[in-house]
C-alpha positions as a LaTeX table, in Angstrom:
\begin{tabular}{lrrr}
\hline
Residue & $x$ (\AA) & $y$ (\AA) & $z$ (\AA) \\
\hline
Met1 & $-61.27$ & $-14.11$ & $-8.06$ \\
Ser2 & $-58.00$ & $-14.08$ & $-6.09$ \\
Pro3 & $-55.80$ & $-11.00$ & $-6.61$ \\
Leu4 & $-52.80$ & $-11.47$ & $-8.95$ \\
Leu5 & $-50.47$ & $-9.69$ & $-6.43$ \\
Pro6 & $-50.37$ & $-9.96$ & $-2.65$ \\
Pro7 & $-51.91$ & $-7.07$ & $-0.75$ \\
Phe8 & $-49.53$ & $-4.09$ & $-0.42$ \\
Ser9 & $-49.38$ & $-4.07$ & 3.36 \\
Ser10 & $-48.26$ & $-1.12$ & 5.41 \\
Arg11 & $-45.08$ & $-3.02$ & 6.21 \\
Asn12 & $-44.30$ & $-3.54$ & 2.52 \\
Arg13 & $-45.18$ & 0.08 & 1.87 \\
Arg14 & $-42.62$ & 1.24 & 4.48 \\
Arg15 & $-39.92$ & $-0.98$ & 2.93 \\
Ala16 & $-40.64$ & 0.44 & $-0.50$ \\
Leu17 & $-40.43$ & 3.98 & 0.82 \\
Trp18 & $-37.11$ & 3.24 & 2.56 \\
Ala19 & $-35.70$ & 1.74 & $-0.64$ \\
Leu20 & $-36.85$ & 4.76 & $-2.64$ \\
Ala21 & $-35.32$ & 7.12 & $-0.10$ \\
Gly22 & $-32.04$ & 5.22 & $-0.33$ \\
Leu23 & $-32.02$ & 5.52 & $-4.11$ \\
Val24 & $-32.74$ & 9.24 & $-3.90$ \\
Ala25 & $-29.95$ & 9.77 & $-1.34$ \\
Cys26 & $-27.52$ & 7.76 & $-3.45$ \\
Gly27 & $-28.44$ & 9.76 & $-6.51$ \\
Ala28 & $-28.03$ & 12.99 & $-4.58$ \\
Gly29 & $-24.57$ & 11.89 & $-3.40$ \\
Val30 & $-23.46$ & 11.01 & $-6.92$ \\
Ser31 & $-24.90$ & 14.31 & $-8.16$ \\
Ala32 & $-23.07$ & 16.27 & $-5.45$ \\
Gln33 & $-19.81$ & 14.49 & $-6.27$ \\
Ala34 & $-20.27$ & 15.17 & $-9.96$ \\
Gln35 & $-20.98$ & 18.84 & $-9.25$ \\
Ala36 & $-17.86$ & 19.07 & $-7.06$ \\
Gln37 & $-15.73$ & 17.56 & $-9.82$ \\
Ala38 & $-17.28$ & 19.86 & $-12.39$ \\
Ala39 & $-16.53$ & 22.87 & $-10.18$ \\
Trp40 & $-12.87$ & 21.90 & $-9.61$ \\
Pro41 & $-10.69$ & 23.90 & $-9.17$ \\
Ala42 & $-12.97$ & 26.89 & $-8.57$ \\
Ala43 & $-13.91$ & 26.11 & $-4.95$ \\
Lys44 & $-10.63$ & 27.03 & $-3.23$ \\
Pro45 & $-6.85$ & 27.33 & $-3.72$ \\
Ile46 & $-4.82$ & 24.20 & $-4.43$ \\
Thr47 & $-2.03$ & 23.25 & $-2.02$ \\
Leu48 & 1.19 & 21.82 & $-3.45$ \\
Ile49 & 3.18 & 20.17 & $-0.69$ \\
Val50 & 6.94 & 20.38 & $-1.13$ \\
Pro51 & 8.37 & 17.78 & 1.29 \\
Phe52 & 11.63 & 19.70 & 1.78 \\
Ser53 & 12.72 & 23.04 & 3.24 \\
Ala54 & 12.30 & 26.30 & 1.36 \\
Gly55 & 15.20 & 27.30 & $-0.84$ \\
Gly56 & 16.34 & 23.85 & $-1.95$ \\
Ser57 & 16.28 & 22.61 & $-5.54$ \\
Val58 & 12.96 & 20.76 & $-5.15$ \\
Asp59 & 11.39 & 23.84 & $-3.57$ \\
Val60 & 12.62 & 26.08 & $-6.41$ \\
Thr61 & 11.12 & 23.68 & $-8.96$ \\
Gly62 & 7.88 & 23.49 & $-6.99$ \\
Arg63 & 7.45 & 27.26 & $-6.89$ \\
Leu64 & 8.11 & 27.57 & $-10.60$ \\
Ile65 & 5.54 & 24.88 & $-11.44$ \\
Ala66 & 2.99 & 26.18 & $-8.91$ \\
Gln67 & 2.99 & 29.67 & $-10.38$ \\
Lys68 & 2.52 & 28.54 & $-13.97$ \\
Leu69 & 0.03 & 25.81 & $-13.09$ \\
Gly70 & $-2.04$ & 28.33 & $-11.14$ \\
Glu71 & $-2.11$ & 30.67 & $-14.13$ \\
Arg72 & $-3.40$ & 27.92 & $-16.39$ \\
Leu73 & $-5.98$ & 26.66 & $-13.89$ \\
Lys74 & $-7.04$ & 30.21 & $-12.97$ \\
Gln75 & $-6.71$ & 29.25 & $-9.34$ \\
Ser76 & $-3.96$ & 29.89 & $-6.79$ \\
Val77 & $-1.52$ & 27.02 & $-6.18$ \\
Val78 & 0.01 & 27.56 & $-2.74$ \\
Ile79 & 3.30 & 25.97 & $-1.65$ \\
Asp80 & 3.32 & 24.17 & 1.70 \\
Asn81 & 6.86 & 23.23 & 2.78 \\
Val82 & 6.54 & 20.13 & 4.98 \\
Ala83 & 10.14 & 19.15 & 5.64 \\
Gly84 & 11.42 & 16.28 & 7.74 \\
Ala85 & 12.65 & 12.70 & 7.54 \\
Gly86 & 14.11 & 13.20 & 4.07 \\
Gly87 & 10.76 & 14.08 & 2.55 \\
Val88 & 8.77 & 11.28 & 4.19 \\
Ile89 & 6.64 & 13.56 & 6.42 \\
Gly90 & 5.42 & 15.65 & 3.50 \\
Met91 & 4.65 & 12.60 & 1.38 \\
Glu92 & 2.68 & 11.06 & 4.25 \\
Lys93 & 0.67 & 14.25 & 4.71 \\
Ala94 & $-0.30$ & 14.15 & 1.04 \\
Ala95 & $-1.22$ & 10.46 & 1.22 \\
Lys96 & $-3.65$ & 11.22 & 4.07 \\
Ala97 & $-5.22$ & 14.29 & 2.43 \\
Ala98 & $-8.75$ & 14.36 & 1.00 \\
Pro99 & $-8.75$ & 13.03 & $-2.59$ \\
Asp100 & $-10.53$ & 16.08 & $-3.99$ \\
Gly101 & $-7.84$ & 17.57 & $-6.22$ \\
Tyr102 & $-7.02$ & 20.38 & $-3.79$ \\
Thr103 & $-3.90$ & 18.77 & $-2.29$ \\
Leu104 & $-0.90$ & 17.69 & $-4.38$ \\
Val105 & 2.70 & 16.84 & $-3.56$ \\
Leu106 & 5.90 & 17.32 & $-5.51$ \\
Gly107 & 7.43 & 13.95 & $-4.77$ \\
Ala108 & 11.09 & 13.12 & $-5.34$ \\
Asp109 & 12.79 & 9.79 & $-5.96$ \\
Ser110 & 14.01 & 9.05 & $-2.43$ \\
Pro111 & 10.85 & 9.64 & $-0.35$ \\
Ala112 & 8.57 & 8.44 & $-3.15$ \\
Ala113 & 10.28 & 5.20 & $-4.13$ \\
Ile114 & 13.25 & 4.38 & $-1.87$ \\
Ala115 & 12.48 & 5.30 & 1.76 \\
Arg116 & 9.95 & 2.50 & 2.28 \\
Leu117 & 12.47 & $-0.06$ & 1.01 \\
Val118 & 15.18 & 1.13 & 3.39 \\
Asn119 & 13.10 & 1.81 & 6.49 \\
Pro120 & 9.66 & 0.17 & 6.17 \\
Ala121 & 8.84 & 0.60 & 9.86 \\
Ala122 & 9.04 & 4.40 & 9.62 \\
Val123 & 7.32 & 4.92 & 6.26 \\
Arg124 & 3.57 & 4.51 & 6.65 \\
Tyr125 & 2.54 & 4.98 & 3.02 \\
Asp126 & 2.96 & 3.06 & $-0.21$ \\
Thr127 & 3.33 & 5.57 & $-3.02$ \\
Leu128 & 1.72 & 3.41 & $-5.69$ \\
Lys129 & $-1.24$ & 2.52 & $-3.44$ \\
Asp130 & $-1.77$ & 5.66 & $-1.38$ \\
Leu131 & $-0.96$ & 8.27 & $-4.03$ \\
Ala132 & $-2.01$ & 8.79 & $-7.65$ \\
Pro133 & 0.84 & 9.70 & $-10.03$ \\
Val134 & $-0.07$ & 12.83 & $-12.01$ \\
Gly135 & 3.02 & 13.60 & $-14.07$ \\
Leu136 & 6.81 & 13.58 & $-14.28$ \\
Val137 & 8.17 & 17.10 & $-13.68$ \\
Ser138 & 11.93 & 16.74 & $-14.11$ \\
Thr139 & 14.89 & 14.40 & $-14.32$ \\
Ala140 & 18.49 & 15.28 & $-13.50$ \\
Pro141 & 21.74 & 13.34 & $-13.80$ \\
Met142 & 24.01 & 12.75 & $-10.86$ \\
Val143 & 27.77 & 13.26 & $-11.05$ \\
Ile144 & 30.54 & 11.23 & $-9.45$ \\
Val145 & 33.26 & 13.69 & $-8.42$ \\
Ala146 & 36.70 & 13.20 & $-6.91$ \\
Arg147 & 38.94 & 15.21 & $-4.60$ \\
Pro148 & 41.72 & 17.20 & $-6.28$ \\
Gly149 & 44.51 & 15.01 & $-4.90$ \\
Leu150 & 43.03 & 11.62 & $-5.81$ \\
Pro151 & 45.22 & 9.85 & $-8.39$ \\
Ala152 & 42.23 & 9.13 & $-10.62$ \\
Asn153 & 40.71 & 11.07 & $-13.49$ \\
Thr154 & 38.25 & 8.54 & $-14.90$ \\
Leu155 & 35.83 & 5.95 & $-13.57$ \\
Ala156 & 38.19 & 3.24 & $-14.84$ \\
Asp157 & 40.91 & 4.79 & $-12.66$ \\
Val158 & 38.58 & 4.79 & $-9.64$ \\
Val159 & 37.68 & 1.14 & $-10.18$ \\
Arg160 & 41.37 & 0.23 & $-10.47$ \\
Leu161 & 42.20 & 2.07 & $-7.22$ \\
Ala162 & 39.25 & 0.47 & $-5.42$ \\
Arg163 & 40.41 & $-2.98$ & $-6.46$ \\
Glu164 & 43.99 & $-2.27$ & $-5.42$ \\
Lys165 & 42.90 & $-0.89$ & $-2.03$ \\
Pro166 & 39.60 & $-2.53$ & $-1.02$ \\
Gly167 & 37.73 & $-0.49$ & 1.58 \\
Gln168 & 40.22 & 2.38 & 1.58 \\
Leu169 & 38.38 & 4.69 & $-0.81$ \\
Ser170 & 35.50 & 6.70 & 0.66 \\
Tyr171 & 32.53 & 8.33 & $-1.04$ \\
Ala172 & 30.02 & 10.85 & 0.29 \\
Thr173 & 26.32 & 11.27 & $-0.43$ \\
Ser174 & 23.52 & 13.28 & 1.15 \\
Gly175 & 22.29 & 10.30 & 3.16 \\
Val176 & 21.55 & 6.61 & 3.50 \\
Gly177 & 18.89 & 5.45 & 1.07 \\
Thr178 & 19.04 & 8.49 & $-1.19$ \\
Val179 & 19.13 & 8.00 & $-4.95$ \\
Leu180 & 22.73 & 9.28 & $-4.81$ \\
His181 & 23.65 & 6.46 & $-2.42$ \\
Leu182 & 21.91 & 3.86 & $-4.59$ \\
Ala183 & 23.65 & 5.09 & $-7.74$ \\
Met184 & 27.09 & 4.55 & $-6.22$ \\
Glu185 & 26.07 & 1.20 & $-4.75$ \\
Arg186 & 25.09 & 0.15 & $-8.25$ \\
Val187 & 28.51 & 1.24 & $-9.53$ \\
Lys188 & 30.16 & $-0.79$ & $-6.77$ \\
Glu189 & 28.02 & $-3.84$ & $-7.52$ \\
Gln190 & 28.71 & $-3.77$ & $-11.25$ \\
Ser191 & 32.45 & $-3.25$ & $-10.76$ \\
Lys192 & 32.72 & $-5.72$ & $-7.86$ \\
Thr193 & 34.49 & $-3.16$ & $-5.69$ \\
Phe194 & 34.18 & $-2.05$ & $-2.08$ \\
Met195 & 34.24 & 1.63 & $-1.08$ \\
Val196 & 33.13 & 3.12 & 2.24 \\
His197 & 29.96 & 5.21 & 2.26 \\
Val198 & 30.08 & 8.45 & 4.28 \\
Pro199 & 26.53 & 9.87 & 4.62 \\
Tyr200 & 26.06 & 13.61 & 5.08 \\
Arg201 & 23.00 & 15.79 & 5.68 \\
Gly202 & 23.48 & 18.03 & 2.67 \\
Gly203 & 25.51 & 18.84 & $-0.40$ \\
Ala204 & 27.30 & 21.99 & 0.81 \\
Gln205 & 29.39 & 20.23 & 3.46 \\
Ile206 & 30.12 & 17.37 & 1.07 \\
Val207 & 31.60 & 19.79 & $-1.45$ \\
Thr208 & 33.74 & 21.45 & 1.24 \\
Asp209 & 35.12 & 18.13 & 2.48 \\
Val210 & 35.84 & 16.68 & $-0.96$ \\
Ile211 & 37.57 & 19.87 & $-2.09$ \\
Gly212 & 39.54 & 19.72 & 1.17 \\
Asn213 & 40.66 & 16.14 & 0.40 \\
Gln214 & 38.86 & 14.75 & 3.48 \\
Val215 & 36.69 & 12.41 & 1.40 \\
Asp216 & 37.87 & 10.73 & $-1.80$ \\
Leu217 & 34.69 & 10.79 & $-3.87$ \\
Ala218 & 31.12 & 12.04 & $-3.80$ \\
Val219 & 27.91 & 11.67 & $-5.75$ \\
Leu220 & 26.19 & 15.02 & $-6.28$ \\
Ile221 & 23.20 & 16.33 & $-8.20$ \\
Ser222 & 24.49 & 17.90 & $-11.41$ \\
Val223 & 23.46 & 21.47 & $-10.49$ \\
Thr224 & 25.57 & 21.22 & $-7.32$ \\
Ala225 & 28.56 & 19.60 & $-9.00$ \\
Ala226 & 28.78 & 21.59 & $-12.24$ \\
Pro227 & 30.25 & 24.92 & $-11.00$ \\
His228 & 32.94 & 23.16 & $-8.96$ \\
Ile229 & 33.94 & 20.95 & $-11.90$ \\
Gln230 & 33.99 & 23.94 & $-14.24$ \\
Ser231 & 36.23 & 25.85 & $-11.83$ \\
Lys232 & 38.54 & 22.79 & $-11.52$ \\
Lys233 & 37.98 & 22.55 & $-7.76$ \\
Leu234 & 36.58 & 19.04 & $-8.19$ \\
Lys235 & 37.31 & 16.35 & $-10.74$ \\
Gly236 & 34.31 & 15.27 & $-12.79$ \\
Ile237 & 34.58 & 11.48 & $-12.98$ \\
Ala238 & 31.32 & 10.35 & $-14.58$ \\
Leu239 & 27.65 & 11.20 & $-15.14$ \\
Thr240 & 25.03 & 8.66 & $-14.16$ \\
Asp241 & 22.70 & 9.59 & $-17.04$ \\
Asp242 & 22.87 & 7.76 & $-20.39$ \\
His243 & 24.10 & 10.88 & $-22.24$ \\
Arg244 & 26.52 & 13.73 & $-21.57$ \\
Met245 & 25.47 & 17.15 & $-20.29$ \\
Pro246 & 25.95 & 20.21 & $-22.54$ \\
Ser247 & 27.27 & 22.16 & $-19.54$ \\
Leu248 & 29.82 & 19.42 & $-18.73$ \\
Pro249 & 30.77 & 18.08 & $-22.18$ \\
Glu250 & 34.14 & 16.76 & $-20.98$ \\
Val251 & 32.62 & 14.51 & $-18.29$ \\
Pro252 & 31.79 & 11.06 & $-19.74$ \\
Thr253 & 28.85 & 8.93 & $-18.69$ \\
Val254 & 29.24 & 5.85 & $-16.49$ \\
Ala255 & 28.01 & 3.78 & $-19.45$ \\
Glu256 & 31.01 & 4.88 & $-21.53$ \\
Thr257 & 33.34 & 2.97 & $-19.19$ \\
Ala258 & 34.04 & $-0.69$ & $-19.90$ \\
Gly259 & 31.88 & $-2.94$ & $-17.74$ \\
Phe260 & 29.05 & $-0.44$ & $-17.33$ \\
Lys261 & 27.20 & $-0.78$ & $-20.64$ \\
Gly262 & 23.54 & 0.27 & $-20.29$ \\
Phe263 & 24.07 & 2.05 & $-16.96$ \\
Gly264 & 21.68 & 4.93 & $-16.47$ \\
Met265 & 20.17 & 6.51 & $-13.36$ \\
Val266 & 18.68 & 9.94 & $-12.73$ \\
Ser267 & 17.23 & 11.92 & $-9.88$ \\
Trp268 & 13.60 & 12.88 & $-10.54$ \\
Thr269 & 10.59 & 14.79 & $-9.29$ \\
Gly270 & 6.92 & 14.37 & $-10.10$ \\
Ile271 & 3.49 & 15.49 & $-8.97$ \\
Phe272 & 1.23 & 13.10 & $-7.07$ \\
Ala273 & $-2.33$ & 13.43 & $-5.73$ \\
Pro274 & $-3.93$ & 11.38 & $-2.95$ \\
Ala275 & $-5.19$ & 7.99 & $-4.11$ \\
His276 & $-8.83$ & 7.98 & $-5.33$ \\
Thr277 & $-8.61$ & 11.55 & $-6.62$ \\
Pro278 & $-11.18$ & 11.63 & $-9.47$ \\
Pro279 & $-9.56$ & 10.43 & $-12.72$ \\
Ala280 & $-10.92$ & 13.46 & $-14.57$ \\
Val281 & $-9.08$ & 15.76 & $-12.15$ \\
Val282 & $-5.84$ & 13.77 & $-12.49$ \\
Glu283 & $-6.06$ & 13.91 & $-16.29$ \\
Arg284 & $-6.76$ & 17.65 & $-16.27$ \\
Leu285 & $-3.79$ & 18.23 & $-13.98$ \\
Asn286 & $-1.59$ & 16.14 & $-16.26$ \\
Arg287 & $-2.66$ & 18.09 & $-19.34$ \\
Glu288 & $-2.02$ & 21.45 & $-17.69$ \\
Leu289 & 1.32 & 20.27 & $-16.29$ \\
Ala290 & 2.36 & 19.18 & $-19.79$ \\
Glu291 & 1.57 & 22.66 & $-21.11$ \\
Val292 & 3.56 & 24.25 & $-18.27$ \\
Leu293 & 6.58 & 22.03 & $-19.02$ \\
Arg294 & 6.44 & 23.08 & $-22.68$ \\
Met295 & 6.82 & 26.78 & $-21.80$ \\
Asp296 & 10.19 & 28.20 & $-22.91$ \\
Glu297 & 10.64 & 30.01 & $-19.60$ \\
Val298 & 10.04 & 26.87 & $-17.56$ \\
Arg299 & 12.25 & 24.70 & $-19.75$ \\
Ala300 & 15.08 & 27.25 & $-19.61$ \\
Lys301 & 14.97 & 27.45 & $-15.81$ \\
Leu302 & 14.95 & 23.67 & $-15.42$ \\
Val303 & 17.85 & 23.28 & $-17.84$ \\
Asp304 & 19.79 & 26.05 & $-16.05$ \\
Gly305 & 19.35 & 23.98 & $-12.90$ \\
Gly306 & 20.79 & 20.90 & $-14.58$ \\
Ala307 & 17.42 & 19.19 & $-15.09$ \\
Ala308 & 15.39 & 18.09 & $-18.09$ \\
Pro309 & 11.62 & 18.71 & $-18.24$ \\
Gly310 & 9.44 & 15.65 & $-17.84$ \\
Lys311 & 6.73 & 14.54 & $-20.24$ \\
Gly312 & 4.07 & 11.89 & $-20.73$ \\
Ser313 & 0.63 & 10.95 & $-19.44$ \\
Ala314 & $-0.37$ & 10.06 & $-15.90$ \\
Ala315 & $-0.24$ & 6.40 & $-16.97$ \\
Asp316 & 3.28 & 6.91 & $-18.33$ \\
Phe317 & 4.37 & 8.40 & $-15.02$ \\
Thr318 & 2.81 & 5.48 & $-13.14$ \\
Arg319 & 4.84 & 3.04 & $-15.23$ \\
Phe320 & 7.96 & 5.15 & $-14.67$ \\
Val321 & 7.53 & 5.05 & $-10.89$ \\
Gln322 & 6.87 & 1.30 & $-11.00$ \\
Ala323 & 10.05 & 0.72 & $-13.01$ \\
Glu324 & 12.16 & 2.97 & $-10.78$ \\
Ser325 & 10.78 & 1.29 & $-7.64$ \\
Ala326 & 11.70 & $-2.15$ & $-9.00$ \\
Arg327 & 15.21 & $-0.95$ & $-9.88$ \\
Tyr328 & 15.70 & 0.57 & $-6.44$ \\
Ala329 & 14.41 & $-2.56$ & $-4.71$ \\
Ala330 & 17.02 & $-4.68$ & $-6.49$ \\
Ile331 & 19.85 & $-2.30$ & $-5.49$ \\
Val332 & 18.70 & $-2.06$ & $-1.87$ \\
Lys333 & 18.50 & $-5.84$ & $-1.60$ \\
Ala334 & 21.87 & $-6.46$ & $-3.26$ \\
Ala335 & 23.64 & $-3.86$ & $-1.08$ \\
Asn336 & 21.63 & $-4.71$ & 2.06 \\
Ile337 & 20.87 & $-1.03$ & 2.66 \\
Lys338 & 19.04 & $-0.34$ & 5.92 \\
Glu339 & 18.41 & 2.73 & 8.04 \\
\hline
\end{tabular}
């Protein structure tokens, strides 16, 4: 009687052994990965890249979050200041890091969602493809301020002056393609006015020059603007957020001015991990970040700095970044902003 199966030749036997070895290796790899995920974050300290110099507002926020996050994770979270190119170098370093949960970045609006729109040749990462959003850390309004001698006390006054003298009013921001720049370009677009942009490298010199009547207007982060408005050294024209600030109750929002209904823009920061970081790690980070942002001490320090604590899931933050990126893209295109 002929056999029901062909003879199991030595050649077939070798193929079977190779296939079995492959399955075992694959299983071992999956097992090792699962063990690594299960061990996270016990293996080593976590690095939180802050893509700006030490001492700035983003760095202060990063150190506050790192300390509290480390306490909850029972693992050190070490700050790595990687400054340069307006935050782009630090973001790129994070995008290229191993997706193992041990490298994070505190991204901000400009390098995370604007820089690539303004200078695509110099920005070699796509935030929504090369990084995984973990959670929104903070939002902060921006403030349009005016020099003491400018004959304008409200945004309506500024619009009137800009229409009477096209191109004669100047406004300062901390650089081309920053969220501050885009906020004022949106004001110009909605009011159909033309004002000259004067980019600076930082807020301190802007304040000096506006107080000295060398520049007509400026857009500043609220924490920078507030003390100078309170001391009457600068005029508070309008807040870019959709509601007033308790510390600046007399300064109206842009949206309160006729022709700007629905206007709302904020500066923001959020934590990102490299793309392909295990979802379980991202979700754990998000949960712990949420607990940190609910702490009274953390909330008080953020509010003192003019910011509001963030909230929401990793998916919520992803949708937020997508929406902000789309908004910024429309402004950059309309204003033809390039660097």
